[in-house]
N, C-alpha and C positions, 0 to 999 in steps of 0.2 A: 587606567584602575588607580593610578597616584592618586590624580586630582576625585576620583571616587573616593578613595582613604579619607582625605582630609578631610569629607564632611559626615562623620563618623564623630557626636557625640563623643569629648570626652580625647577627642586626639586633635593632637595639633600640626601644623605643616612643618615643622621642624621633626616630629618623631615621626611623621613620614620621606620626610628628604633624607634623614638616618639610615633610614629602613634601610634605601635605596641607594644612598651613599649617591644624593647631587644635596648638590644645594640648594634652602632654599629658598634663598629668590625666584631661579629657576621655575623653582613648583607655584610660586605663586605668577612668576608670565603667565603658566601654565593657566591657573586658573583665571584672567583676565582675558587668557584667548575660547573664541566663540565655539570657536571648533570642540572647547573641552567644557562649553556650558551643561551641555546633556549630561558628561558621566554623571554618576550621583552612590550613594553608596550600595547598589546590587552587586561592583565590579569588586568587593569588598568576598573575601574569603569566609566558607562559610564555617560551622566543621556538623560534623554527622554522625549520629550517635552508633559506635561499634563496641563488640564485646571481645577483646584474646583473648580463647580457651589456646591451652595445652594439644598441639597436637597428635593425635589421637591411635590407637592399633587399626584403627577403619585400614583397608586396606585401597588402591586410590581407584583400583573399578567398581568402588558402591556401586550405587544408584543413586542417585538423588531424590530424595524428596520431592513429594507434588509439593509447590511453588514453593521449591528454591532455586538458586543460581548458585553454581561456583566457578570460579571464575580464578584463571594460575599468570599471574604478571613473570615479567621477564624480571631473575634474579632470584628465582624461588617464591614468591610470595603467593600467598595463594588467600582471596575473599570469599567466604560465605554471601550469600545472601537472603533470606526468608522470607517469608508476608511480603507486603507492600510496600512499593520504595516511589523514587521518585529518578524518570529515569534519564532527566538533566543530571542532579545533583550526584549520582554511579556516575554517569557522565566522565563528570567534573575528576570523582575522585579518582577512579585509576585515571584519569594524565596528570594529577597532580603526585600521582603516588610512579608514576610509569617515568617520572625525570631520573 
């Protein structure tokens, strides 16, 4: 993940090293290591479009409309996804919000 982020255009190794509180020389060593040669920018976090809406007066037991998923996360956060979505992106988003 760290090595992949250094390959994003406009991002320097020192910026990535500071972000993860590691020495830039260590990141350079990882970049020379063949085990990390295939690391690319696909490991970089991606942003998904979201819309934050005020909590309505709808009772919790209200049925969800067709083609809609409602997910309640630990901590009381709730996500409502309607329309088409990428399951992998949704799983990454849920993992990120559950941290």
